[in-house]
C-alpha positions in Angstrom: 112.2 134.4 131.5 108.3 133.2 131.4 107.0 132.4 128.3 104.8 135.4 126.2 101.9 133.2 125.0 100.0 135.4 121.9 97.1 135.1 121.4 95.8 132.4 118.8 92.7 131.4 116.7 92.9 128.3 115.7 90.7 127.5 112.3 90.2 123.7 111.6 87.5 121.5 110.1 87.7 119.1 113.2 88.0 120.7 116.7 90.7 120.0 119.4 89.9 116.4 120.6 91.0 113.3 123.0 89.8 110.9 120.0 89.3 112.6 116.9 92.9 112.1 114.5 93.2 115.9 113.5 91.9 117.1 116.6 94.2 114.9 118.6 96.5 116.3 116.6 96.2 120.1 117.0 95.1 119.2 120.8 99.3 117.9 121.3 100.5 120.7 119.4 98.8 123.0 122.4 98.7 121.2 125.7 99.8 124.1 128.1 98.9 126.5 125.7 97.5 129.6 128.3 93.6 128.6 128.2 92.3 132.3 127.8 94.7 133.0 124.8 93.6 130.3 122.6 90.1 130.3 120.6 88.9 127.6 118.1 86.5 128.3 114.8 85.8 125.0 113.9 83.4 123.4 110.8 82.0 120.1 111.7 79.0 118.6 114.2 82.2 116.5 115.9 81.9 117.6 119.9 85.1 118.9 120.7 87.7 118.3 123.8 87.7 121.4 126.5 91.4 119.6 128.2 93.2 122.5 125.8 90.8 125.1 124.8 87.3 126.3 126.4 86.6 129.0 123.4 84.9 128.0 120.6 82.5 128.9 117.9 81.3 126.2 115.1 79.9 127.1 111.4 78.5 123.9 109.9 77.0 123.1 106.1 73.7 122.9 107.6 73.7 125.7 108.9 75.3 127.7 106.0 72.6 126.2 103.7 69.8 127.2 106.0 71.2 130.8 106.0 70.6 130.4 102.2 67.1 129.8 103.0 67.2 132.6 105.1 66.0 131.0 108.1 68.9 131.5 110.5 72.2 133.0 110.7 74.8 130.2 110.6 77.3 129.4 113.6 77.0 129.7 117.3 79.7 129.0 120.4 80.0 126.1 122.3 81.2 125.7 125.4 80.4 123.0 128.3 77.2 124.8 129.2 75.6 124.4 125.9 77.0 121.1 124.4 74.6 118.9 123.0 75.7 115.2 123.7 75.7 112.6 120.8 74.5 115.5 118.0 76.2 113.8 115.6 74.0 110.6 116.2 71.2 113.2 116.5 71.9 114.9 113.3 72.5 111.3 111.5 68.6 111.5 111.6 68.1 114.8 109.9 67.0 113.2 106.9 68.6 116.9 105.4 71.6 116.3 107.0 72.3 113.0 106.2 71.8 113.9 102.5 74.4 116.5 102.4 77.0 113.9 104.1 76.0 111.6 101.8 76.9 113.9 99.0 80.3 115.3 100.6 81.4 111.8 101.3 80.9 111.0 97.5 83.4 113.6 97.1 82.3 114.3 93.5 83.6 118.0 92.3 79.9 119.2 91.2 79.6 119.0 94.9 82.7 120.6 96.1 82.1 123.3 93.4 78.4 124.2 94.7 79.4 124.1 98.2 82.4 126.6 97.7 79.5 128.7 96.2 77.3 128.6 98.7 79.9 129.7 101.7 81.4 132.2 99.6 77.7 134.0 98.4 76.6 133.4 102.9 80.4 134.4 104.2 79.4 133.1 107.4 82.8 134.6 109.0 81.1 137.5 108.1 77.9 137.3 110.9 77.2 139.1 113.6 78.0 136.4 115.4 81.1 135.2 114.6 82.2 139.1 114.5 81.7 139.5 117.8 82.7 136.5 118.8 86.5 137.8 117.2 86.2 140.9 118.3 86.2 140.1 122.2 89.2 137.7 121.4 91.2 139.5 118.9 93.5 136.9 117.4 97.1 137.8 117.5 98.3 134.5 115.5 96.1 132.5 113.6 97.3 128.6 113.4 95.2 127.3 110.1 94.8 123.0 109.8 94.7 123.8 106.0 91.8 122.4 104.1 90.3 120.9 100.4 87.7 123.8 100.1 88.8 127.1 98.9 86.2 129.0 100.3 87.9 128.2 104.1 90.7 129.2 102.7 89.3 132.7 102.0 87.8 133.0 105.1 91.2 132.5 106.7 92.7 135.6 104.9 90.3 138.0 105.0 90.0 137.2 109.5 94.2 137.4 109.0 93.6 140.8 107.1 91.2 142.2 109.4 93.2 141.7 112.6 96.6 142.2 111.0 97.7 138.2 112.5 100.6 136.1 111.5 100.0 133.4 109.9 100.3 129.5 110.5 99.6 127.1 108.6 99.4 122.8 109.2 99.4 120.5 106.3 98.3 117.1 106.8 96.3 115.3 103.4 97.1 116.5 100.1 94.7 118.3 98.2 96.8 120.6 96.0 98.3 118.1 93.6 96.2 118.3 90.8 95.7 115.1 88.4 94.0 114.8 84.8 90.5 115.4 84.6 88.2 116.6 81.6 86.1 117.5 84.6 85.0 121.3 84.5 83.8 121.4 88.2 87.3 119.6 89.2 89.3 121.7 87.2 87.9 125.0 88.5 88.2 123.7 92.2 91.4 122.5 92.5 92.9 125.7 90.4 91.0 128.3 92.8 92.3 125.8 95.5 95.9 126.1 94.1 96.2 129.9 93.8 94.5 130.2 97.1 97.2 127.8 98.7 99.9 129.7 97.2 97.9 133.1 98.4 98.0 132.0 102.0 101.7 130.4 101.8 102.8 133.4 100.5 101.9 135.3 103.9 102.9 132.5 106.3 105.3 132.6 109.1 105.8 128.9 108.6 104.2 125.7 107.0 104.0 122.7 109.5 104.4 119.5 107.2 103.2 116.2 108.2 106.2 114.7 107.3 109.5 115.2 105.1 107.9 113.8 101.9 105.4 116.5 101.8 108.0 119.2 103.2 110.3 119.0 100.5 107.8 118.9 97.5 105.5 121.8 98.7 108.9 124.1 99.0 109.6 123.3 95.6 106.1 124.0 94.0 105.1 126.6 96.8 108.2 128.4 98.3 107.7 129.4 101.7 109.4 128.3 105.1 108.2 124.7 106.4 108.9 122.1 109.3 108.1 118.8 109.6 105.9 118.4 112.5 104.7 114.6 112.6 102.5 113.4 114.5 102.6 113.1 117.8 102.5 110.6 121.3 103.0 110.9 124.7 105.5 108.8 125.9 104.4 108.2 129.2 100.6 106.8 128.4 100.4 103.5 130.5 101.1 99.9 127.9 101.0 96.8 129.0 103.5 95.1 127.1 103.7 92.7 124.4 105.8 90.3 126.5 102.7 89.6 129.0 99.7 89.5 126.1 99.5 85.4 125.5 95.6 85.6 123.5 94.3 82.6 122.2 92.8 84.1 119.1 95.6 86.4 117.4 93.6 90.1 117.6 94.2 92.2 114.6 93.3 95.4 115.6 91.7 98.5 113.0 90.7 102.0 115.0 90.3 105.1 112.7 88.8 106.7 109.8 87.1 104.4 107.3 86.5 107.0 104.3 88.8 107.3 101.3 87.9 103.6 100.7 89.8 102.2 103.9 86.7 100.3 104.4 87.6 98.1 101.0 91.0 97.5 102.3 89.5 96.0 105.4 86.7 94.0 103.6 89.8 92.0 101.8 91.7 91.5 104.8 88.3 89.7 106.6 88.3 87.9 103.0 91.6 86.9 103.5 91.8 85.8 107.2 88.5 83.6 106.6 89.8 81.8 103.8 93.2 81.2 106.2 91.1 79.8 108.5 89.6 77.5 106.5 92.6 76.0 104.5 95.2 76.6 107.5 93.2 76.1 110.6 95.1 79.4 111.9 93.1 81.4 115.5 92.8 85.6 114.4 90.4 87.9 113.6 90.1 91.3 112.9 88.5 93.8 115.5 87.5 97.3 113.3 86.5 100.8 115.3 85.3 104.3 114.0 83.7 107.4 115.3 81.5 107.6 112.1 79.1 104.1 111.9 79.0 103.1 108.3 76.2 102.4 106.0 74.6 99.1 105.6 76.6 98.5 102.7 79.6 98.8 104.2 79.0 97.1 107.4 77.7 93.6 105.4 81.5 94.1 103.9 83.2 94.4 107.0 81.4 91.9 109.3 81.9 88.4 107.9 81.2 85.7 110.2 84.3 84.5 112.4 87.2 86.5 110.6 86.0 90.3 110.9 83.6 92.3 112.7 82.6 96.5 112.8 82.4 96.8 117.0 81.6 100.5 116.9 83.4 103.7 118.4 85.5 103.8 121.2 86.5 106.5 123.7 90.3 107.2 124.5 90.6 105.0 127.6 89.0 102.1 126.0 90.9 102.2 123.2 94.1 102.2 125.1 92.4 98.8 126.7 91.9 97.4 123.3 95.3 97.9 121.9 96.9 96.6 125.6 94.9 93.4 124.6 95.9 93.2 120.8 98.3 91.3 118.8 98.4 93.2 115.7 97.6 96.8 114.8 96.3 97.6 111.3 97.1 100.7 109.5 95.7 100.5 105.8 95.3 102.9 102.6 93.5 102.5 99.7 95.1 101.8 96.2 92.2 103.7 93.7 93.7 107.0 92.1 91.5 109.0 93.5 91.9 108.5 97.0 95.8 107.5 96.9 96.1 111.3 95.5 94.9 113.0 98.6 96.8 110.2 100.8 100.2 110.0 99.0 102.0 112.9 101.2 100.3 112.1 104.1 101.8 110.0 107.3 98.7 109.1 108.9 97.9 109.7 112.8 97.5 106.6 113.8 101.6 105.0 113.3 103.2 107.3 116.3 99.9 105.9 118.5 100.8 102.2 117.1 103.9 102.6 118.1 103.0 103.9 121.2 101.4 100.8 121.8 104.1 98.7 121.3 102.6 96.4 118.6 103.4 95.1 115.7 102.4 97.6 112.5 100.4 95.2 109.7 100.4 97.8 107.2 98.8 97.4 103.6 98.8 99.6 101.1 100.7 101.5 97.9 104.3 101.3 98.2 105.0 104.9 97.3 102.2 106.5 99.8 103.9 108.4 102.7 102.2 106.1 105.3 103.8 102.9 103.9 106.7 103.8 102.4 107.5 105.1 106.3 106.3 101.8 108.0 108.9 99.8 105.4 111.7 101.9 105.3 111.9 102.2 109.2 110.9 98.5 109.2 108.3 99.3 112.4 105.7 96.8 111.0 104.3 94.2 108.1 104.3 95.9 104.7 101.8 94.5 102.5 101.5 95.7 98.8 99.8 93.7 97.0 96.0 92.8 97.7 95.7 89.9 95.6 94.4 87.6 97.6 96.8 84.7 97.4 99.4 87.1 98.1 97.5 88.8 101.0 96.9 85.4 102.5 100.3 84.6 102.4 102.1 88.1 104.1 98.9 88.0 106.4 100.2 84.4 107.5 103.5 85.0 108.1 102.6 87.6 110.2 100.2 86.0 112.2 102.6 82.7 113.1 105.5 84.5 114.0 105.6 86.2 117.2 108.9 86.7 117.4 109.0 88.5 114.2 105.9 90.9 115.6 108.7 91.0 118.6 111.5 92.8 115.7 109.1 95.0 114.4 107.9 95.8 118.1 112.0 97.0 119.3 112.1 98.9 115.8 109.0 100.7 116.3 109.7 101.9 120.3 113.2 103.4 118.7 111.4 105.5 116.3 108.9 106.7 118.1 111.6 108.2 120.5 113.5 110.1 117.5 110.5 111.0 115.3 107.1 111.4 117.5 107.7 112.4 121.4 104.8 114.9 122.0 107.1 117.3 124.0 109.2 117.8 120.9 106.9 118.6 118.3 104.8 120.7 120.5 108.1 122.7 122.1 109.1 122.8 117.8 105.7 124.0 117.2 105.1 126.2 120.2 108.0 128.0 120.4 107.8 129.2 116.3 104.7 131.0 117.8 106.6 132.6 120.3 109.3 134.1 119.1 107.6 135.6 115.9 
């Protein structure tokens, strides 16, 4: 019997993507969904991939701010014919955009407060352009990749009610756990966000959580129906076996987001490698890749002569080539309380990609963060949970000098990849839930 695919509107900060982490997760979930029955409303200047979806509408913060100043209605359709290449780089030359982005990256509660206030006042989802686009598509299901902005929850709820759609949610990072603070802006924001999250959980058909820790904790706190849909990998990707690699210099590769203070941990690894080169005469180098170019201040910390370097961004094809010629793939999580709170329940999108690459994982981060715990519990990589320089150097030396240990971690990783991260298993789990709803 032929499947009947409902019309799905995906709402997320990031668009479908072949290279950006959250966007790649969405692409994996919806691969093969009929393109005339899927559309996406997204909120960043990132360039979408058209392999899964071709019907996009975008509303950005800078556009909402301009609408507040009565300059222009926020939002526009995005398609292959009007896509602006390297738009992010162009926007970075705009002083207002750079100011907004830098303020957002600081994650200050007062900035989040005013951002939500502006979105709530403008309500760009009620703009004529958005309404006409939605009316033309007429969604039957909304799939919401949840957010740290309560105004976006309001948008999802109102569109849901207007079109009487069913709702599915995906949770990646933990934005709804309150921590102690006397900051009135933080308390206002988090209380609003928790209430909005509960509101949507109460009407959702299913919440797809990124890991068991998150699913179990959220079920206790908010109720609702949960499924674990971990980040997925295509097991047919072209992989060069590690047995065929014989680099003179041990290549450590980090490819991912530098935010949430991850760059600080990478800098420490670079410093440790520099000292090991001097003391133990090791031959190793850390290469760092990220879509977003860091500030000069951060670059100065990452670029350590002879030990580590930020080398720009990579296409999906080039990323596979870099990993295929690597020895160790690096995953890091910050130790500071603020960022640890966000990543505590999340299993990074990089981990299944690293497992697919059949390379040893080096994970540096707090032992009670889900990503680090997942790697340690499944024995799929070398885990370092103490970043005092001498401890870091000793643990790094262990994995750099012991090729047989790296091979053991690779073998364990292949088994876990097949068990937990099959592209097709997770895709079918998500799609079947929506089709049967």
